[in-house]
Structures are given as C-alpha cells and as structure tokens.
PDB file of N, CA, C and O in Angstrom:
ATOM      1  N   MET A   1      -2.225 -18.730   1.234  1.00  0.00           N
ATOM      2  CA  MET A   1      -3.042 -17.543   1.277  1.00  0.00           C
ATOM      3  C   MET A   1      -2.795 -16.731   0.015  1.00  0.00           C
ATOM      4  O   MET A   1      -1.649 -16.545  -0.394  1.00  0.00           O
ATOM      5  N   THR A   2      -3.854 -16.253  -0.597  1.00  0.00           N
ATOM      6  CA  THR A   2      -3.762 -15.408  -1.781  1.00  0.00           C
ATOM      7  C   THR A   2      -3.975 -13.954  -1.383  1.00  0.00           C
ATOM      8  O   THR A   2      -4.960 -13.613  -0.728  1.00  0.00           O
ATOM      9  N   TYR A   3      -3.050 -13.116  -1.781  1.00  0.00           N
ATOM     10  CA  TYR A   3      -3.121 -11.690  -1.479  1.00  0.00           C
ATOM     11  C   TYR A   3      -3.360 -10.910  -2.768  1.00  0.00           C
ATOM     12  O   TYR A   3      -2.896 -11.325  -3.830  1.00  0.00           O
ATOM     13  N   PRO A   4      -4.074  -9.789  -2.693  1.00  0.00           N
ATOM     14  CA  PRO A   4      -4.256  -8.964  -3.893  1.00  0.00           C
ATOM     15  C   PRO A   4      -2.912  -8.466  -4.417  1.00  0.00           C
ATOM     16  O   PRO A   4      -1.957  -8.312  -3.655  1.00  0.00           O
ATOM     17  N   GLU A   5      -2.850  -8.222  -5.689  1.00  0.00           N
ATOM     18  CA  GLU A   5      -1.628  -7.698  -6.310  1.00  0.00           C
ATOM     19  C   GLU A   5      -1.454  -6.206  -6.016  1.00  0.00           C
ATOM     20  O   GLU A   5      -0.330  -5.721  -5.895  1.00  0.00           O
ATOM     21  N   PHE A   6      -2.575  -5.479  -5.903  1.00  0.00           N
ATOM     22  CA  PHE A   6      -2.541  -4.030  -5.694  1.00  0.00           C
ATOM     23  C   PHE A   6      -3.484  -3.612  -4.572  1.00  0.00           C
ATOM     24  O   PHE A   6      -4.532  -4.224  -4.361  1.00  0.00           O
ATOM     25  N   TYR A   7      -3.100  -2.575  -3.866  1.00  0.00           N
ATOM     26  CA  TYR A   7      -3.960  -1.916  -2.880  1.00  0.00           C
ATOM     27  C   TYR A   7      -3.904  -0.423  -3.129  1.00  0.00           C
ATOM     28  O   TYR A   7      -2.919   0.105  -3.647  1.00  0.00           O
ATOM     29  N   GLU A   8      -4.976   0.244  -2.751  1.00  0.00           N
ATOM     30  CA  GLU A   8      -4.979   1.695  -2.701  1.00  0.00           C
ATOM     31  C   GLU A   8      -4.977   2.075  -1.230  1.00  0.00           C
ATOM     32  O   GLU A   8      -5.893   1.714  -0.492  1.00  0.00           O
ATOM     33  N   LEU A   9      -3.956   2.798  -0.805  1.00  0.00           N
ATOM     34  CA  LEU A   9      -3.876   3.281   0.568  1.00  0.00           C
ATOM     35  C   LEU A   9      -4.573   4.633   0.606  1.00  0.00           C
ATOM     36  O   LEU A   9      -4.205   5.550  -0.128  1.00  0.00           O
ATOM     37  N   ILE A  10      -5.573   4.751   1.456  1.00  0.00           N
ATOM     38  CA  ILE A  10      -6.387   5.966   1.524  1.00  0.00           C
ATOM     39  C   ILE A  10      -6.025   6.716   2.795  1.00  0.00           C
ATOM     40  O   ILE A  10      -6.229   6.222   3.903  1.00  0.00           O
ATOM     41  N   PHE A  11      -5.488   7.912   2.619  1.00  0.00           N
ATOM     42  CA  PHE A  11      -5.047   8.732   3.747  1.00  0.00           C
ATOM     43  C   PHE A  11      -6.060   9.803   4.127  1.00  0.00           C
ATOM     44  O   PHE A  11      -5.979  10.377   5.213  1.00  0.00           O
ATOM     45  N   ASP A  12      -7.022  10.078   3.233  1.00  0.00           N
ATOM     46  CA  ASP A  12      -8.043  11.093   3.486  1.00  0.00           C
ATOM     47  C   ASP A  12      -9.322  10.637   2.802  1.00  0.00           C
ATOM     48  O   ASP A  12      -9.359  10.544   1.575  1.00  0.00           O
ATOM     49  N   GLU A  13     -10.375  10.348   3.567  1.00  0.00           N
ATOM     50  CA  GLU A  13     -11.625   9.836   2.998  1.00  0.00           C
ATOM     51  C   GLU A  13     -12.209  10.766   1.946  1.00  0.00           C
ATOM     52  O   GLU A  13     -12.779  10.298   0.960  1.00  0.00           O
ATOM     53  N   ALA A  14     -12.080  12.067   2.135  1.00  0.00           N
ATOM     54  CA  ALA A  14     -12.629  13.020   1.168  1.00  0.00           C
ATOM     55  C   ALA A  14     -11.905  12.933  -0.167  1.00  0.00           C
ATOM     56  O   ALA A  14     -12.434  13.386  -1.182  1.00  0.00           O
ATOM     57  N   ALA A  15     -10.725  12.370  -0.186  1.00  0.00           N
ATOM     58  CA  ALA A  15      -9.912  12.342  -1.401  1.00  0.00           C
ATOM     59  C   ALA A  15     -10.253  11.192  -2.334  1.00  0.00           C
ATOM     60  O   ALA A  15      -9.773  11.183  -3.468  1.00  0.00           O
ATOM     61  N   THR A  16     -11.056  10.223  -1.916  1.00  0.00           N
ATOM     62  CA  THR A  16     -11.265   9.031  -2.733  1.00  0.00           C
ATOM     63  C   THR A  16     -11.984   9.318  -4.036  1.00  0.00           C
ATOM     64  O   THR A  16     -11.751   8.628  -5.028  1.00  0.00           O
ATOM     65  N   ASP A  17     -12.855  10.321  -4.062  1.00  0.00           N
ATOM     66  CA  ASP A  17     -13.577  10.614  -5.299  1.00  0.00           C
ATOM     67  C   ASP A  17     -12.693  11.300  -6.331  1.00  0.00           C
ATOM     68  O   ASP A  17     -12.823  11.035  -7.526  1.00  0.00           O
ATOM     69  N   ASP A  18     -11.805  12.171  -5.892  1.00  0.00           N
ATOM     70  CA  ASP A  18     -10.980  12.913  -6.847  1.00  0.00           C
ATOM     71  C   ASP A  18      -9.554  12.387  -6.937  1.00  0.00           C
ATOM     72  O   ASP A  18      -8.725  12.975  -7.631  1.00  0.00           O
ATOM     73  N   GLY A  19      -9.253  11.283  -6.243  1.00  0.00           N
ATOM     74  CA  GLY A  19      -7.925  10.703  -6.315  1.00  0.00           C
ATOM     75  C   GLY A  19      -6.892  11.478  -5.529  1.00  0.00           C
ATOM     76  O   GLY A  19      -5.696  11.325  -5.774  1.00  0.00           O
ATOM     77  N   GLY A  20      -7.318  12.305  -4.590  1.00  0.00           N
ATOM     78  CA  GLY A  20      -6.424  13.160  -3.819  1.00  0.00           C
ATOM     79  C   GLY A  20      -5.393  12.406  -3.018  1.00  0.00           C
ATOM     80  O   GLY A  20      -4.399  11.946  -3.580  1.00  0.00           O
ATOM     81  N   ASP A  21      -5.595  12.267  -1.745  1.00  0.00           N
ATOM     82  CA  ASP A  21      -4.583  11.722  -0.840  1.00  0.00           C
ATOM     83  C   ASP A  21      -4.650  10.197  -0.779  1.00  0.00           C
ATOM     84  O   ASP A  21      -4.968   9.616   0.258  1.00  0.00           O
ATOM     85  N   THR A  22      -4.347   9.567  -1.900  1.00  0.00           N
ATOM     86  CA  THR A  22      -4.299   8.110  -1.991  1.00  0.00           C
ATOM     87  C   THR A  22      -3.002   7.704  -2.691  1.00  0.00           C
ATOM     88  O   THR A  22      -2.429   8.477  -3.459  1.00  0.00           O
ATOM     89  N   VAL A  23      -2.553   6.492  -2.418  1.00  0.00           N
ATOM     90  CA  VAL A  23      -1.353   5.954  -3.066  1.00  0.00           C
ATOM     91  C   VAL A  23      -1.647   4.513  -3.464  1.00  0.00           C
ATOM     92  O   VAL A  23      -2.129   3.728  -2.647  1.00  0.00           O
ATOM     93  N   THR A  24      -1.360   4.164  -4.709  1.00  0.00           N
ATOM     94  CA  THR A  24      -1.504   2.791  -5.173  1.00  0.00           C
ATOM     95  C   THR A  24      -0.180   2.070  -4.962  1.00  0.00           C
ATOM     96  O   THR A  24       0.875   2.551  -5.373  1.00  0.00           O
ATOM     97  N   VAL A  25      -0.250   0.902  -4.313  1.00  0.00           N
ATOM     98  CA  VAL A  25       0.947   0.100  -4.060  1.00  0.00           C
ATOM     99  C   VAL A  25       0.774  -1.283  -4.670  1.00  0.00           C
ATOM    100  O   VAL A  25      -0.346  -1.776  -4.806  1.00  0.00           O
ATOM    101  N   HIS A  26       1.885  -1.901  -5.034  1.00  0.00           N
ATOM    102  CA  HIS A  26       1.865  -3.248  -5.613  1.00  0.00           C
ATOM    103  C   HIS A  26       2.649  -4.204  -4.705  1.00  0.00           C
ATOM    104  O   HIS A  26       3.562  -3.801  -3.984  1.00  0.00           O
ATOM    105  N   ARG A  27       2.266  -5.464  -4.765  1.00  0.00           N
ATOM    106  CA  ARG A  27       2.916  -6.490  -3.947  1.00  0.00           C
ATOM    107  C   ARG A  27       4.335  -6.730  -4.437  1.00  0.00           C
ATOM    108  O   ARG A  27       4.596  -6.751  -5.639  1.00  0.00           O
ATOM    109  N   THR A  28       5.242  -6.909  -3.494  1.00  0.00           N
ATOM    110  CA  THR A  28       6.629  -7.234  -3.817  1.00  0.00           C
ATOM    111  C   THR A  28       6.889  -8.693  -3.430  1.00  0.00           C
ATOM    112  O   THR A  28       5.985  -9.385  -2.963  1.00  0.00           O
ATOM    113  N   GLU A  29       8.092  -9.143  -3.619  1.00  0.00           N
ATOM    114  CA  GLU A  29       8.487 -10.502  -3.235  1.00  0.00           C
ATOM    115  C   GLU A  29       8.809 -10.603  -1.746  1.00  0.00           C
ATOM    116  O   GLU A  29       8.953 -11.703  -1.214  1.00  0.00           O
ATOM    117  N   ARG A  30       8.922  -9.457  -1.074  1.00  0.00           N
ATOM    118  CA  ARG A  30       9.316  -9.435   0.334  1.00  0.00           C
ATOM    119  C   ARG A  30       8.125  -9.665   1.263  1.00  0.00           C
ATOM    120  O   ARG A  30       6.973  -9.434   0.896  1.00  0.00           O
ATOM    121  N   THR A  31       8.434 -10.124   2.467  1.00  0.00           N
ATOM    122  CA  THR A  31       7.436 -10.222   3.530  1.00  0.00           C
ATOM    123  C   THR A  31       7.931  -9.406   4.716  1.00  0.00           C
ATOM    124  O   THR A  31       9.134  -9.228   4.907  1.00  0.00           O
ATOM    125  N   GLY A  32       6.985  -8.915   5.507  1.00  0.00           N
ATOM    126  CA  GLY A  32       7.328  -8.109   6.671  1.00  0.00           C
ATOM    127  C   GLY A  32       7.498  -8.955   7.912  1.00  0.00           C
ATOM    128  O   GLY A  32       7.451 -10.183   7.853  1.00  0.00           O
ATOM    129  N   ALA A  33       7.694  -8.292   9.032  1.00  0.00           N
ATOM    130  CA  ALA A  33       7.917  -8.971  10.311  1.00  0.00           C
ATOM    131  C   ALA A  33       6.733  -9.838  10.718  1.00  0.00           C
ATOM    132  O   ALA A  33       6.910 -10.841  11.410  1.00  0.00           O
ATOM    133  N   GLY A  34       5.523  -9.460  10.296  1.00  0.00           N
ATOM    134  CA  GLY A  34       4.326 -10.231  10.626  1.00  0.00           C
ATOM    135  C   GLY A  34       4.076 -11.387   9.675  1.00  0.00           C
ATOM    136  O   GLY A  34       3.108 -12.130   9.838  1.00  0.00           O
ATOM    137  N   GLY A  35       4.949 -11.546   8.673  1.00  0.00           N
ATOM    138  CA  GLY A  35       4.809 -12.640   7.716  1.00  0.00           C
ATOM    139  C   GLY A  35       3.891 -12.323   6.542  1.00  0.00           C
ATOM    140  O   GLY A  35       3.611 -13.199   5.722  1.00  0.00           O
ATOM    141  N   HIS A  36       3.424 -11.089   6.452  1.00  0.00           N
ATOM    142  CA  HIS A  36       2.530 -10.671   5.368  1.00  0.00           C
ATOM    143  C   HIS A  36       3.340  -9.985   4.272  1.00  0.00           C
ATOM    144  O   HIS A  36       4.452  -9.515   4.515  1.00  0.00           O
ATOM    145  N   PRO A  37       2.774  -9.929   3.055  1.00  0.00           N
ATOM    146  CA  PRO A  37       3.508  -9.303   1.943  1.00  0.00           C
ATOM    147  C   PRO A  37       3.782  -7.824   2.187  1.00  0.00           C
ATOM    148  O   PRO A  37       3.005  -7.125   2.838  1.00  0.00           O
ATOM    149  N   VAL A  38       4.897  -7.375   1.652  1.00  0.00           N
ATOM    150  CA  VAL A  38       5.239  -5.953   1.650  1.00  0.00           C
ATOM    151  C   VAL A  38       4.826  -5.400   0.296  1.00  0.00           C
ATOM    152  O   VAL A  38       5.127  -5.973  -0.751  1.00  0.00           O
ATOM    153  N   TYR A  39       4.132  -4.277   0.343  1.00  0.00           N
ATOM    154  CA  TYR A  39       3.678  -3.562  -0.848  1.00  0.00           C
ATOM    155  C   TYR A  39       4.434  -2.241  -0.917  1.00  0.00           C
ATOM    156  O   TYR A  39       4.814  -1.681   0.111  1.00  0.00           O
ATOM    157  N   GLU A  40       4.653  -1.741  -2.151  1.00  0.00           N
ATOM    158  CA  GLU A  40       5.294  -0.435  -2.289  1.00  0.00           C
ATOM    159  C   GLU A  40       4.747   0.272  -3.527  1.00  0.00           C
ATOM    160  O   GLU A  40       4.202  -0.359  -4.432  1.00  0.00           O
ATOM    161  N   ASP A  41       4.905   1.592  -3.547  1.00  0.00           N
ATOM    162  CA  ASP A  41       4.486   2.357  -4.711  1.00  0.00           C
ATOM    163  C   ASP A  41       5.576   2.279  -5.772  1.00  0.00           C
ATOM    164  O   ASP A  41       6.621   1.665  -5.561  1.00  0.00           O
ATOM    165  N   ASP A  42       5.319   2.908  -6.912  1.00  0.00           N
ATOM    166  CA  ASP A  42       6.261   2.834  -8.035  1.00  0.00           C
ATOM    167  C   ASP A  42       7.624   3.425  -7.707  1.00  0.00           C
ATOM    168  O   ASP A  42       8.630   3.019  -8.290  1.00  0.00           O
ATOM    169  N   THR A  43       7.670   4.382  -6.779  1.00  0.00           N
ATOM    170  CA  THR A  43       8.944   5.011  -6.433  1.00  0.00           C
ATOM    171  C   THR A  43       9.728   4.210  -5.403  1.00  0.00           C
ATOM    172  O   THR A  43      10.938   4.391  -5.271  1.00  0.00           O
ATOM    173  N   GLY A  44       9.046   3.320  -4.666  1.00  0.00           N
ATOM    174  CA  GLY A  44       9.690   2.565  -3.589  1.00  0.00           C
ATOM    175  C   GLY A  44       9.746   3.341  -2.290  1.00  0.00           C
ATOM    176  O   GLY A  44      10.272   2.845  -1.293  1.00  0.00           O
ATOM    177  N   ILE A  45       9.208   4.560  -2.287  1.00  0.00           N
ATOM    178  CA  ILE A  45       9.243   5.378  -1.075  1.00  0.00           C
ATOM    179  C   ILE A  45       8.145   4.968  -0.097  1.00  0.00           C
ATOM    180  O   ILE A  45       8.388   4.868   1.106  1.00  0.00           O
ATOM    181  N   VAL A  46       6.940   4.731  -0.610  1.00  0.00           N
ATOM    182  CA  VAL A  46       5.822   4.322   0.252  1.00  0.00           C
ATOM    183  C   VAL A  46       5.819   2.805   0.325  1.00  0.00           C
ATOM    184  O   VAL A  46       5.632   2.122  -0.682  1.00  0.00           O
ATOM    185  N   ARG A  47       6.029   2.285   1.532  1.00  0.00           N
ATOM    186  CA  ARG A  47       6.068   0.834   1.751  1.00  0.00           C
ATOM    187  C   ARG A  47       5.170   0.473   2.910  1.00  0.00           C
ATOM    188  O   ARG A  47       5.074   1.207   3.894  1.00  0.00           O
ATOM    189  N   ALA A  48       4.506  -0.679   2.783  1.00  0.00           N
ATOM    190  CA  ALA A  48       3.607  -1.125   3.844  1.00  0.00           C
ATOM    191  C   ALA A  48       3.495  -2.639   3.834  1.00  0.00           C
ATOM    192  O   ALA A  48       3.486  -3.271   2.777  1.00  0.00           O
ATOM    193  N   GLU A  49       3.409  -3.206   5.020  1.00  0.00           N
ATOM    194  CA  GLU A  49       3.067  -4.622   5.164  1.00  0.00           C
ATOM    195  C   GLU A  49       1.562  -4.667   5.349  1.00  0.00           C
ATOM    196  O   GLU A  49       1.025  -4.017   6.247  1.00  0.00           O
ATOM    197  N   ILE A  50       0.871  -5.436   4.498  1.00  0.00           N
ATOM    198  CA  ILE A  50      -0.592  -5.486   4.547  1.00  0.00           C
ATOM    199  C   ILE A  50      -1.023  -6.927   4.782  1.00  0.00           C
ATOM    200  O   ILE A  50      -0.649  -7.836   4.042  1.00  0.00           O
ATOM    201  N   SER A  51      -1.827  -7.113   5.839  1.00  0.00           N
ATOM    202  CA  SER A  51      -2.284  -8.454   6.215  1.00  0.00           C
ATOM    203  C   SER A  51      -3.459  -8.892   5.345  1.00  0.00           C
ATOM    204  O   SER A  51      -3.974  -8.116   4.540  1.00  0.00           O
ATOM    205  N   ASP A  52      -3.873 -10.142   5.515  1.00  0.00           N
ATOM    206  CA  ASP A  52      -5.016 -10.674   4.784  1.00  0.00           C
ATOM    207  C   ASP A  52      -6.323 -10.004   5.205  1.00  0.00           C
ATOM    208  O   ASP A  52      -7.336 -10.161   4.522  1.00  0.00           O
ATOM    209  N   ARG A  53      -6.324  -9.264   6.312  1.00  0.00           N
ATOM    210  CA  ARG A  53      -7.502  -8.512   6.761  1.00  0.00           C
ATOM    211  C   ARG A  53      -7.361  -7.027   6.455  1.00  0.00           C
ATOM    212  O   ARG A  53      -8.086  -6.202   7.011  1.00  0.00           O
ATOM    213  N   ALA A  54      -6.425  -6.686   5.569  1.00  0.00           N
ATOM    214  CA  ALA A  54      -6.155  -5.305   5.140  1.00  0.00           C
ATOM    215  C   ALA A  54      -5.672  -4.426   6.290  1.00  0.00           C
ATOM    216  O   ALA A  54      -5.892  -3.214   6.281  1.00  0.00           O
ATOM    217  N   GLU A  55      -5.020  -5.026   7.272  1.00  0.00           N
ATOM    218  CA  GLU A  55      -4.377  -4.254   8.339  1.00  0.00           C
ATOM    219  C   GLU A  55      -3.030  -3.789   7.802  1.00  0.00           C
ATOM    220  O   GLU A  55      -2.277  -4.571   7.222  1.00  0.00           O
ATOM    221  N   VAL A  56      -2.737  -2.517   7.999  1.00  0.00           N
ATOM    222  CA  VAL A  56      -1.559  -1.913   7.382  1.00  0.00           C
ATOM    223  C   VAL A  56      -0.544  -1.504   8.437  1.00  0.00           C
ATOM    224  O   VAL A  56      -0.878  -0.857   9.429  1.00  0.00           O
ATOM    225  N   ARG A  57       0.700  -1.894   8.200  1.00  0.00           N
ATOM    226  CA  ARG A  57       1.826  -1.406   9.006  1.00  0.00           C
ATOM    227  C   ARG A  57       2.778  -0.724   8.045  1.00  0.00           C
ATOM    228  O   ARG A  57       3.407  -1.373   7.209  1.00  0.00           O
ATOM    229  N   MET A  58       2.878   0.597   8.170  1.00  0.00           N
ATOM    230  CA  MET A  58       3.755   1.360   7.290  1.00  0.00           C
ATOM    231  C   MET A  58       5.209   1.073   7.641  1.00  0.00           C
ATOM    232  O   MET A  58       5.561   0.923   8.811  1.00  0.00           O
ATOM    233  N   LEU A  59       6.049   0.998   6.609  1.00  0.00           N
ATOM    234  CA  LEU A  59       7.466   0.689   6.778  1.00  0.00           C
ATOM    235  C   LEU A  59       8.308   1.841   6.244  1.00  0.00           C
ATOM    236  O   LEU A  59       8.106   2.273   5.109  1.00  0.00           O
ATOM    237  N   PRO A  60       9.237   2.340   7.028  1.00  0.00           N
ATOM    238  CA  PRO A  60      10.101   3.407   6.511  1.00  0.00           C
ATOM    239  C   PRO A  60      10.988   2.858   5.398  1.00  0.00           C
ATOM    240  O   PRO A  60      11.468   1.728   5.474  1.00  0.00           O
ATOM    241  N   SER A  61      11.199   3.671   4.365  1.00  0.00           N
ATOM    242  CA  SER A  61      12.052   3.245   3.258  1.00  0.00           C
ATOM    243  C   SER A  61      13.407   3.946   3.308  1.00  0.00           C
ATOM    244  O   SER A  61      14.278   3.688   2.478  1.00  0.00           O
ATOM    245  N   GLY A  62      13.576   4.825   4.276  1.00  0.00           N
ATOM    246  CA  GLY A  62      14.838   5.544   4.428  1.00  0.00           C
ATOM    247  C   GLY A  62      14.957   6.069   5.847  1.00  0.00           C
ATOM    248  O   GLY A  62      14.042   5.919   6.657  1.00  0.00           O
ATOM    249  N   GLY A  63      16.079   6.678   6.135  1.00  0.00           N
ATOM    250  CA  GLY A  63      16.317   7.199   7.466  1.00  0.00           C
ATOM    251  C   GLY A  63      15.429   8.383   7.821  1.00  0.00           C
ATOM    252  O   GLY A  63      14.994   9.130   6.944  1.00  0.00           O
ATOM    253  N   HIS A  64      15.170   8.543   9.079  1.00  0.00           N
ATOM    254  CA  HIS A  64      14.427   9.675   9.636  1.00  0.00           C
ATOM    255  C   HIS A  64      12.991   9.767   9.141  1.00  0.00           C
ATOM    256  O   HIS A  64      12.422  10.858   9.117  1.00  0.00           O
ATOM    257  N   GLN A  65      12.396   8.655   8.750  1.00  0.00           N
ATOM    258  CA  GLN A  65      10.997   8.663   8.331  1.00  0.00           C
ATOM    259  C   GLN A  65      10.117   8.172   9.466  1.00  0.00           C
ATOM    260  O   GLN A  65      10.498   7.284  10.228  1.00  0.00           O
ATOM    261  N   ALA A  66       8.938   8.760   9.566  1.00  0.00           N
ATOM    262  CA  ALA A  66       7.892   8.308  10.482  1.00  0.00           C
ATOM    263  C   ALA A  66       6.598   8.285   9.675  1.00  0.00           C
ATOM    264  O   ALA A  66       5.759   9.173   9.825  1.00  0.00           O
ATOM    265  N   PRO A  67       6.426   7.264   8.813  1.00  0.00           N
ATOM    266  CA  PRO A  67       5.282   7.247   7.908  1.00  0.00           C
ATOM    267  C   PRO A  67       3.947   7.227   8.654  1.00  0.00           C
ATOM    268  O   PRO A  67       3.774   6.499   9.631  1.00  0.00           O
ATOM    269  N   ARG A  68       3.029   8.029   8.179  1.00  0.00           N
ATOM    270  CA  ARG A  68       1.685   8.107   8.750  1.00  0.00           C
ATOM    271  C   ARG A  68       0.860   6.933   8.220  1.00  0.00           C
ATOM    272  O   ARG A  68       0.883   6.667   7.019  1.00  0.00           O
ATOM    273  N   PRO A  69       0.135   6.230   9.085  1.00  0.00           N
ATOM    274  CA  PRO A  69      -0.683   5.112   8.594  1.00  0.00           C
ATOM    275  C   PRO A  69      -1.912   5.623   7.842  1.00  0.00           C
ATOM    276  O   PRO A  69      -2.450   6.680   8.171  1.00  0.00           O
ATOM    277  N   PRO A  70      -2.353   4.876   6.837  1.00  0.00           N
ATOM    278  CA  PRO A  70      -3.554   5.274   6.110  1.00  0.00           C
ATOM    279  C   PRO A  70      -4.805   5.013   6.948  1.00  0.00           C
ATOM    280  O   PRO A  70      -4.771   4.257   7.918  1.00  0.00           O
ATOM    281  N   LEU A  71      -5.903   5.649   6.558  1.00  0.00           N
ATOM    282  CA  LEU A  71      -7.180   5.384   7.210  1.00  0.00           C
ATOM    283  C   LEU A  71      -7.651   3.970   6.899  1.00  0.00           C
ATOM    284  O   LEU A  71      -8.233   3.291   7.745  1.00  0.00           O
ATOM    285  N   ARG A  72      -7.385   3.538   5.662  1.00  0.00           N
ATOM    286  CA  ARG A  72      -7.733   2.167   5.265  1.00  0.00           C
ATOM    287  C   ARG A  72      -6.995   1.792   3.985  1.00  0.00           C
ATOM    288  O   ARG A  72      -6.429   2.642   3.297  1.00  0.00           O
ATOM    289  N   ALA A  73      -7.017   0.499   3.688  1.00  0.00           N
ATOM    290  CA  ALA A  73      -6.427  -0.026   2.454  1.00  0.00           C
ATOM    291  C   ALA A  73      -7.529  -0.726   1.682  1.00  0.00           C
ATOM    292  O   ALA A  73      -8.260  -1.551   2.230  1.00  0.00           O
ATOM    293  N   ARG A  74      -7.643  -0.392   0.409  1.00  0.00           N
ATOM    294  CA  ARG A  74      -8.680  -0.982  -0.436  1.00  0.00           C
ATOM    295  C   ARG A  74      -8.006  -1.832  -1.507  1.00  0.00           C
ATOM    296  O   ARG A  74      -7.195  -1.315  -2.276  1.00  0.00           O
ATOM    297  N   PRO A  75      -8.329  -3.146  -1.578  1.00  0.00           N
ATOM    298  CA  PRO A  75      -7.751  -3.977  -2.640  1.00  0.00           C
ATOM    299  C   PRO A  75      -8.255  -3.524  -4.006  1.00  0.00           C
ATOM    300  O   PRO A  75      -9.417  -3.145  -4.156  1.00  0.00           O
ATOM    301  N   LEU A  76      -7.376  -3.567  -4.993  1.00  0.00           N
ATOM    302  CA  LEU A  76      -7.725  -3.185  -6.361  1.00  0.00           C
ATOM    303  C   LEU A  76      -7.573  -4.380  -7.274  1.00  0.00           C
ATOM    304  O   LEU A  76      -6.655  -5.184  -7.111  1.00  0.00           O
ATOM    305  N   SER A  77      -8.467  -4.498  -8.231  1.00  0.00           N
ATOM    306  CA  SER A  77      -8.287  -5.510  -9.271  1.00  0.00           C
ATOM    307  C   SER A  77      -7.582  -4.821 -10.430  1.00  0.00           C
ATOM    308  O   SER A  77      -7.798  -3.632 -10.664  1.00  0.00           O
ATOM    309  N   GLY A  78      -6.762  -5.532 -11.140  1.00  0.00           N
ATOM    310  CA  GLY A  78      -5.976  -4.901 -12.196  1.00  0.00           C
ATOM    311  C   GLY A  78      -4.835  -4.131 -11.581  1.00  0.00           C
ATOM    312  O   GLY A  78      -4.142  -4.648 -10.704  1.00  0.00           O
ATOM    313  N   GLY A  79      -4.627  -2.921 -12.015  1.00  0.00           N
ATOM    314  CA  GLY A  79      -3.538  -2.123 -11.487  1.00  0.00           C
ATOM    315  C   GLY A  79      -3.999  -0.864 -10.810  1.00  0.00           C
ATOM    316  O   GLY A  79      -3.258  -0.268 -10.029  1.00  0.00           O
ATOM    317  N   GLY A  80      -5.220  -0.447 -11.098  1.00  0.00           N
ATOM    318  CA  GLY A  80      -5.681   0.783 -10.496  1.00  0.00           C
ATOM    319  C   GLY A  80      -4.967   1.993 -11.067  1.00  0.00           C
ATOM    320  O   GLY A  80      -4.042   1.858 -11.867  1.00  0.00           O
ATOM    321  N   ARG A  81      -5.386   3.142 -10.665  1.00  0.00           N
ATOM    322  CA  ARG A  81      -4.812   4.404 -11.138  1.00  0.00           C
ATOM    323  C   ARG A  81      -3.389   4.542 -10.607  1.00  0.00           C
ATOM    324  O   ARG A  81      -3.141   4.393  -9.411  1.00  0.00           O
ATOM    325  N   GLY A  82      -2.481   4.824 -11.498  1.00  0.00           N
ATOM    326  CA  GLY A  82      -1.118   5.116 -11.088  1.00  0.00           C
ATOM    327  C   GLY A  82      -0.231   3.896 -10.878  1.00  0.00           C
ATOM    328  O   GLY A  82       0.949   4.052 -10.564  1.00  0.00           O
ATOM    329  N   ALA A  83      -0.748   2.717 -11.038  1.00  0.00           N
ATOM    330  CA  ALA A  83       0.082   1.522 -10.838  1.00  0.00           C
ATOM    331  C   ALA A  83       0.544   0.991 -12.186  1.00  0.00           C
ATOM    332  O   ALA A  83      -0.084   1.253 -13.211  1.00  0.00           O
ATOM    333  N   TYR A  84       1.615   0.262 -12.184  1.00  0.00           N
ATOM    334  CA  TYR A  84       2.067  -0.359 -13.419  1.00  0.00           C
ATOM    335  C   TYR A  84       1.857  -1.862 -13.317  1.00  0.00           C
ATOM    336  O   TYR A  84       1.959  -2.422 -12.226  1.00  0.00           O
ATOM    337  N   PRO A  85       1.566  -2.522 -14.425  1.00  0.00           N
ATOM    338  CA  PRO A  85       1.372  -3.977 -14.380  1.00  0.00           C
ATOM    339  C   PRO A  85       2.678  -4.694 -14.073  1.00  0.00           C
ATOM    340  O   PRO A  85       3.744  -4.287 -14.537  1.00  0.00           O
ATOM    341  N   ARG A  86       2.592  -5.745 -13.303  1.00  0.00           N
ATOM    342  CA  ARG A  86       3.779  -6.523 -12.948  1.00  0.00           C
ATOM    343  C   ARG A  86       3.656  -7.905 -13.506  1.00  0.00           C
ATOM    344  O   ARG A  86       4.553  -8.728 -13.321  1.00  0.00           O
TER     345      ARG A  86
END
C-alpha cells in the first residue's frame, strides 16, 4: 500500500482558506496499532495514525494529553505549507 508523504489535518473548515486551524504532518517510519503509518508535525507534538481511507486516530505525544480529532485529513503533494521535505 502506498501512503501520501504529507497530510493536512483540518480542525476548522472555515480555516482552510486562510491557513488557520490546520496542521501539516509528514509520514514517519512508525506504524500505529491499526497497522497504518504514523504522521507527525515538525515539532513532534501533533501525531496521528492515518489509514488508507484518510481515517485519523490522534495519538498523544506526552502525558495528560487528550488530542482533539480533526474534521478531516487532506493528502498533500509535495510538502504543503509549513512542512519540510524528507
């Protein structure tokens, strides 16, 4: 299975035009409990397991976190805004 290198996690639909409440994540070498790739942002704080159907399971990156799931995940070609090439 081929997975996109980058996704944009959209937390607020109104934010997509101005880049507001979105986070760009890149694929890591890790896989989650469901066997899908784990993606994270440049800081490593925002982590998510994203399936081949763009289903997102947010993963805590530290103690006492309860990450809010995004409204949707959009695959990006290239790196997208805010991502670094890998």
